[in-house]
C-alpha positions as CSV (number, residue, x, y, z in Angstrom):
1,M,25.6,-9.9,10.5
2,Q,24.5,-7.2,12.9
3,L,20.7,-7.0,12.6
4,R,18.5,-3.9,12.7
5,V,21.1,-1.3,12.4
6,D,19.1,2.0,12.3
7,E,20.1,3.8,9.1
8,V,18.4,7.0,10.3
9,S,20.7,7.5,13.3
10,T,23.9,5.8,12.0
11,L,24.3,7.1,8.4
12,P,25.8,10.6,8.1
13,R,23.1,13.2,7.4
14,V,23.5,15.5,4.4
15,A,21.5,18.6,3.6
16,T,19.9,17.9,0.3
17,V,19.1,15.1,-2.2
18,A,21.7,16.6,-4.5
19,D,24.3,16.3,-1.7
20,L,23.3,12.6,-1.3
21,R,23.7,12.0,-5.0
22,A,27.2,13.5,-5.0
23,S,28.4,12.0,-1.7
24,P,31.3,9.5,-1.9
25,V,30.1,7.8,1.3
26,S,27.0,6.3,2.6
27,C,24.5,8.9,3.9
28,S,20.9,10.0,4.3
29,T,18.7,13.0,3.8
30,A,15.1,14.2,4.1
31,L,13.1,13.5,1.0
32,L,9.6,14.5,2.1
33,P,8.8,16.3,5.4
34,R,6.3,15.2,8.0
35,L,3.1,17.3,8.0
36,A,2.0,17.8,11.6
37,E,-1.1,19.9,11.0
38,P,-4.5,18.4,11.8
39,A,-6.2,16.5,9.0
40,A,-9.0,19.1,8.6
41,A,-6.4,21.8,7.9
42,L,-4.3,19.7,5.5
43,F,-7.2,18.1,3.6
44,P,-10.3,20.4,3.8
45,G,-12.1,18.5,1.1
46,A,-11.8,15.1,2.9
47,W,-13.3,13.8,6.0
48,S,-13.4,10.6,8.2
49,R,-16.3,9.1,10.2
50,H,-16.8,5.9,12.1
51,D,-19.3,3.8,14.0
52,G,-19.9,0.1,14.6
53,E,-20.9,-2.8,16.8
54,V,-17.7,-2.7,18.8
55,P,-15.7,0.4,19.9
56,A,-13.1,1.8,17.7
57,P,-9.5,1.0,18.8
58,A,-8.0,3.4,21.3
59,W,-5.6,4.7,18.7
60,W,-8.2,5.6,16.2
61,S,-8.3,9.3,15.3
62,E,-10.3,11.4,13.0
63,T,-8.1,14.5,13.6
64,E,-4.5,13.1,13.2
65,S,-3.3,13.3,9.7
66,Y,-0.8,10.4,9.8
67,I,1.4,12.2,7.2
68,G,4.9,11.0,8.1
69,H,8.3,12.1,6.8
70,L,10.2,10.1,4.1
71,D,13.9,9.8,4.2
72,L,16.3,8.9,1.4
73,F,19.3,6.6,2.0
74,K,22.5,5.7,0.1
75,V,24.6,2.7,1.1
76,R,27.9,2.2,-0.6
77,D,29.3,-1.2,-1.5
78,A,26.0,-2.9,-0.3
79,L,24.7,-6.4,-0.6
80,L,21.1,-6.5,-1.8
81,F,18.9,-9.6,-1.6
82,P,16.3,-8.6,-4.3
83,A,13.6,-11.1,-3.4
84,W,13.8,-10.1,0.2
85,G,14.4,-6.4,0.0
86,V,17.2,-6.7,2.6
87,V,20.3,-4.5,2.4
88,V,23.6,-5.4,4.2
89,A,26.4,-2.8,4.4
90,R,30.0,-3.7,3.8
91,D,30.6,-4.1,7.6
92,G,27.8,-6.6,7.9
93,A,25.3,-4.1,9.3
94,V,21.7,-5.0,8.1
95,M,19.8,-1.8,7.5
96,R,16.8,-1.9,9.8
97,L,14.1,-0.4,7.5
98,T,14.9,-2.9,4.8
99,M,14.6,-6.0,7.0
100,E,11.4,-5.3,8.9
101,E,9.0,-6.8,6.4
102,A,11.3,-9.8,5.8
103,A,11.5,-10.4,9.5
104,Y,7.9,-11.4,9.6
105,V,9.0,-14.6,7.8
106,T,12.5,-15.0,9.1
107,P,13.1,-12.9,12.2
108,D,16.8,-13.7,12.3
109,L,17.2,-13.6,8.5
110,A,18.6,-17.1,8.5
111,D,16.3,-17.9,5.6
112,L,18.1,-15.5,3.3
113,P,20.2,-17.0,0.5
114,H,23.7,-18.0,1.8
115,A,22.7,-17.3,5.4
116,A,22.9,-19.6,8.4
117,R,22.8,-19.5,12.2
118,R,26.2,-20.1,13.8
119,D,27.1,-19.6,17.5
120,G,23.9,-17.6,18.1
121,D,24.5,-15.2,15.2
122,T,23.3,-15.1,11.6
123,V,26.3,-15.3,9.2
124,L,26.7,-15.1,5.4
125,D,28.7,-17.7,3.4
126,L,28.8,-15.9,0.1
127,P,30.0,-17.5,-3.2
128,D,33.2,-16.3,-4.8
129,T,31.3,-14.6,-7.6
130,I,28.4,-12.3,-7.0
131,P,26.7,-10.2,-9.7
132,H,27.7,-6.5,-9.5
133,L,26.1,-3.3,-10.4
134,P,27.7,0.2,-10.1
135,R,24.4,1.7,-8.9
136,A,20.8,0.8,-8.4
137,L,17.5,1.8,-6.7
138,L,15.6,-0.5,-4.3
139,T,11.9,0.2,-4.1
140,M,10.4,-3.3,-3.5
141,P,10.3,-4.4,0.2
142,F,9.5,-8.1,0.9
143,G,5.8,-7.5,1.4
144,A,5.5,-6.0,-2.1
145,R,6.3,-9.3,-3.7
146,M,2.9,-10.7,-2.8
147,N,0.7,-8.0,-1.3
148,Y,-1.1,-5.6,-3.8
149,G,-1.4,-2.9,-1.2
150,H,2.3,-2.9,-0.2
151,F,3.3,-3.0,-3.9
152,V,1.3,0.0,-4.9
153,L,1.5,2.1,-1.8
154,D,5.1,1.3,-0.7
155,A,7.0,0.2,-3.8
156,L,5.5,2.3,-6.5
157,S,5.0,5.4,-4.4
158,S,8.7,5.2,-3.3
159,L,9.8,5.2,-7.0
160,A,7.5,8.1,-7.7
161,A,9.1,10.1,-4.9
162,I,12.6,9.3,-6.1
163,D,11.7,10.1,-9.7
164,A,10.4,13.5,-8.7
165,T,13.9,14.5,-7.7
166,G,15.1,14.2,-11.3
167,L,18.5,13.0,-10.0
168,F,18.5,9.2,-10.3
169,A,17.4,8.5,-13.9
170,D,20.7,6.6,-14.4
171,Y,20.0,4.3,-11.5
172,P,18.2,1.1,-12.6
173,V,15.3,-0.1,-10.4
174,L,16.5,-3.5,-9.4
175,V,13.7,-6.0,-8.8
176,P,13.1,-9.8,-8.4
177,P,11.1,-11.6,-11.1
178,L,7.7,-9.8,-11.4
179,A,4.1,-11.1,-11.7
180,P,2.4,-9.7,-14.8
181,W,0.3,-7.3,-12.7
182,Q,3.4,-5.9,-11.1
183,A,5.1,-5.4,-14.5
184,R,2.0,-3.6,-15.8
185,H,2.0,-1.2,-12.8
186,F,5.6,-0.4,-13.4
187,A,4.8,0.3,-17.1
188,L,2.0,2.6,-16.1
189,L,4.6,4.6,-14.1
190,G,6.9,4.7,-17.1
191,A,9.5,2.5,-15.4
192,E,11.5,-0.3,-17.0
193,P,12.9,-2.1,-14.0
194,L,16.0,-4.3,-14.2
195,V,14.8,-7.8,-13.3
196,T,17.2,-10.3,-11.7
197,A,16.8,-13.8,-10.4
198,A,20.1,-13.5,-8.6
199,P,19.7,-14.3,-4.9
200,V,22.2,-11.6,-3.9
201,V,23.7,-8.6,-5.8
202,R,26.6,-6.4,-4.8
203,V,25.8,-2.7,-5.6
204,G,28.4,0.1,-5.6
205,E,25.7,2.8,-4.7
206,L,22.3,1.5,-3.5
207,V,19.6,4.2,-3.0
208,Y,16.3,3.6,-1.3
209,T,13.7,5.4,0.8
210,G,12.1,4.7,4.1
211,A,9.0,3.6,2.3
212,V,10.4,0.0,2.3
213,H,9.0,-0.2,5.9
214,H,5.2,-0.1,5.8
215,F,5.0,3.4,4.3
216,L,1.3,3.0,3.8
217,H,0.7,3.5,7.6
218,N,2.3,7.0,7.6
219,P,2.3,8.1,3.9
220,N,3.0,11.4,2.2
221,L,1.8,13.5,-0.7
222,N,3.8,11.4,-3.2
223,Y,0.6,9.3,-3.5
224,R,-0.8,12.1,-5.5
225,D,2.1,12.1,-8.0
226,L,1.8,8.3,-8.4
227,R,-1.9,8.6,-9.1
228,R,-1.5,11.4,-11.6
229,R,1.2,9.6,-13.6
230,Q,-0.6,6.3,-13.8
231,I,-4.0,7.8,-14.5
232,A,-2.4,9.9,-17.3
233,A,-0.8,6.8,-18.8
234,L,-4.0,4.7,-18.7
235,A,-6.4,7.5,-19.6
236,P,-9.5,5.5,-18.4
237,R,-12.6,6.2,-20.5
238,G,-15.1,5.6,-17.7
239,G,-18.4,4.0,-18.4
240,G,-18.1,1.4,-15.6
241,P,-20.3,1.0,-12.5
242,K,-20.5,4.0,-10.2
243,R,-21.0,2.0,-7.0
244,L,-18.7,-0.9,-6.1
245,Y,-18.9,-3.6,-3.5
246,L,-15.5,-5.3,-3.1
247,S,-15.8,-9.0,-2.8
248,R,-12.9,-11.2,-1.8
249,G,-14.4,-14.1,-3.8
250,R,-14.0,-17.7,-3.0
251,R,-10.4,-17.2,-2.0
252,D,-11.5,-15.3,1.1
253,R,-9.7,-16.4,4.3
254,R,-11.8,-14.0,6.2
255,P,-15.4,-14.7,5.2
256,M,-18.3,-12.5,6.2
257,V,-21.2,-14.7,7.4
258,Q,-24.0,-12.6,6.0
259,E,-22.2,-11.3,2.9
260,A,-25.0,-12.6,0.6
261,R,-27.6,-10.6,2.4
262,L,-25.5,-7.5,2.3
263,V,-24.8,-7.9,-1.4
264,R,-28.5,-8.3,-2.2
265,A,-29.2,-5.0,-0.4
266,L,-26.4,-3.2,-2.1
267,R,-27.4,-4.5,-5.5
268,G,-30.8,-3.0,-4.9
269,A,-29.1,0.4,-4.6
270,G,-27.2,0.1,-7.8
271,F,-24.0,-1.5,-6.6
272,A,-21.9,-3.9,-8.7
273,V,-19.8,-6.6,-7.1
274,A,-16.1,-6.4,-8.0
275,D,-13.6,-9.2,-7.4
276,T,-10.4,-7.3,-8.0
277,G,-8.2,-10.4,-7.6
278,R,-9.6,-11.6,-10.9
279,M,-9.2,-8.3,-12.8
280,S,-6.4,-6.8,-14.8
281,V,-4.6,-3.8,-13.4
282,D,-6.1,-1.6,-16.1
283,R,-9.6,-2.7,-15.2
284,Q,-9.1,-2.1,-11.5
285,I,-7.7,1.4,-12.0
286,A,-10.5,2.3,-14.4
287,L,-13.2,1.0,-12.0
288,F,-12.0,3.0,-9.1
289,A,-11.3,6.1,-11.1
290,G,-15.0,6.1,-12.2
291,A,-16.6,5.1,-8.9
292,E,-18.6,7.5,-6.7
293,A,-18.9,5.0,-3.7
294,V,-16.8,1.9,-2.7
295,V,-17.9,-0.5,0.1
296,G,-16.1,-3.6,1.3
297,A,-14.3,-5.4,4.1
298,T,-10.7,-4.2,4.7
299,G,-8.1,-5.7,2.5
300,A,-5.4,-5.0,-0.1
301,A,-8.0,-4.1,-2.8
302,F,-8.6,-0.8,-1.0
303,A,-5.2,0.3,-2.3
304,N,-7.1,1.1,-5.4
305,A,-8.7,4.0,-3.6
306,L,-5.6,5.8,-4.7
307,Y,-7.2,6.1,-8.1
308,C,-10.6,7.4,-6.9
309,R,-11.7,11.0,-7.7
310,P,-12.0,13.6,-4.9
311,G,-15.3,13.3,-3.2
312,T,-15.7,9.5,-3.6
313,L,-17.2,7.8,-0.5
314,V,-15.1,4.8,0.8
315,V,-16.9,2.7,3.4
316,E,-14.5,0.2,5.0
317,I,-15.7,-2.7,7.2
318,M,-13.0,-3.6,9.9
319,P,-13.5,-6.8,11.9
320,R,-11.8,-7.0,15.3
321,G,-8.1,-7.8,14.8
322,M,-8.0,-6.3,11.3
323,E,-8.3,-2.6,12.4
324,N,-5.9,-0.3,10.5
325,H,-5.4,3.3,9.6
326,W,-3.8,2.9,6.1
327,V,-7.0,3.3,4.1
328,Q,-8.0,6.4,6.1
329,P,-4.9,8.5,5.3
330,L,-4.9,7.2,1.7
331,C,-8.4,8.6,1.4
332,R,-7.5,11.9,3.0
333,I,-4.6,12.5,0.6
334,G,-6.9,11.9,-2.3
335,G,-9.7,14.2,-1.0
336,L,-12.0,11.2,-0.4
337,R,-14.6,10.6,2.3
338,H,-13.7,7.7,4.5
339,A,-16.3,5.9,6.7
340,A,-15.2,3.1,9.0
341,W,-17.4,0.4,10.5
342,F,-16.0,-1.7,13.3
343,C,-17.4,-5.2,14.1
344,G,-16.5,-8.3,16.0
345,A,-14.8,-11.5,14.7
346,Q,-14.1,-15.1,15.5
347,E,-10.4,-15.3,15.1
348,R,-8.6,-18.6,14.4
349,D,-5.2,-17.2,15.4
350,P,-5.5,-13.9,17.4
351,A,-1.8,-13.3,16.9
352,H,-2.3,-13.4,13.1
353,P,-5.9,-12.6,12.3
354,E,-5.1,-12.0,8.7
355,R,-4.4,-15.7,8.3
356,G,-8.1,-16.6,8.9
357,M,-11.2,-15.6,10.7
358,R,-15.0,-15.4,10.4
359,F,-16.9,-12.2,11.0
360,D,-20.4,-10.9,10.8
361,L,-22.1,-7.6,11.0
362,D,-25.5,-6.2,11.7
363,V,-26.5,-5.6,8.1
364,E,-29.3,-3.2,8.9
365,R,-27.2,-1.0,11.2
366,F,-24.4,-1.1,8.8
367,L,-26.6,0.0,5.8
368,D,-28.0,2.8,7.9
369,F,-24.5,4.0,8.5
370,A,-23.2,3.6,4.9
371,F,-26.2,5.3,3.4
372,A,-26.0,8.3,5.8
373,W,-23.3,9.9,3.7
374,P,-23.3,11.5,0.2
375,P,-23.6,10.3,-2.5
376,L,-25.5,7.3,-0.9
377,A,-27.6,9.4,1.4
378,G,-31.3,9.1,0.6
379,T,-30.8,6.2,-1.9
380,R,-31.1,3.2,0.5
381,G,-34.8,2.8,-0.2
382,G,-33.9,1.1,-3.5
383,A,-33.3,2.4,-6.9
384,S,-35.7,1.7,-9.8
385,A,-34.6,-1.0,-12.3
386,L,-33.6,1.8,-14.7
387,Q,-31.6,3.7,-12.1
388,R,-29.8,0.5,-11.0
389,L,-28.9,-0.2,-14.6
390,K,-27.5,3.3,-15.1
391,L,-25.4,3.1,-11.9
392,R,-23.9,-0.2,-13.0
393,L,-23.2,1.0,-16.5
394,G,-21.9,4.3,-15.4
395,L,-24.6,6.2,-17.3
396,P,-25.7,9.7,-16.2
397,G,-28.9,10.3,-14.2
């Protein structure tokens, strides 16, 4: 196999999505354009602020919009490895965007089914019989199998963008076996994916978007369509807490040393502690849809900010090594207010901080920062018992 063949530069370009649908050969086209205007011009109702105990990364920006383009691709006579999200063309070219997430686990793709290293190359030894489909959509990259954020913001948003064209209703969404929460998310999007446990499938026409490669870092306005459709399907009734603190629970590989102290202070201002990893999809969406403020350490649970109402305040704590800008553009697209707090960390493995660290923050300084912005401004002094109860129950006033 030839790894990392760039589909953007190698596949013939066609003018429209309709042309791609009709094309008898592999090709690509633009699906959503890049938006280059400053964030303030694109999203006048949203803003971003930051502070912290350590400097923000050099790349941090509160003016850049991070709204990237999204391309659509069609590969004829392709091999798809559903559990890995990897696409191999007839000539052995591995499409680059489809392999990047899998490459975190197997850089040379030798761990793919029927793959092996031979004479310095990765080769496939395929069985005589392989399941075949005339056409299919790929929306799930490797990371979406396990990571909530990649599933919602890469896989689901990709399907929403393809659906919006109205041209691929007869293409089944081919997926590996799903967890119940993944199946529920698809159902809220009105999708009935075709589930297969086959390690590899041959597809006559395979269509996918560039969202299979970390779309959440440079997303587009299809987030809004995804939110609209899922919220309409769920029709949350509200009545939940207005202020959420996102706890990672006992499963946390990145514990905050003074989390208990922070939680006590937030509870005094009417916050409820939410451990989304123990909640149903419906409950998560409903909580975020009804929230006026969300606070927590960076992590996949912030993907649920997709469902927040415009004007919601999202305060994200980012320890050193876990800095990102995927929550910030997500908030901008939704018309939210994003406030980032940067702090230090004790990393176990600096090359892979997500695998484990301990971090701490100056609780008093952080609270001063978080409560400087509406709707928290002026409420840090502590709510009355009645006010705290109303905030946690989602009651007015």
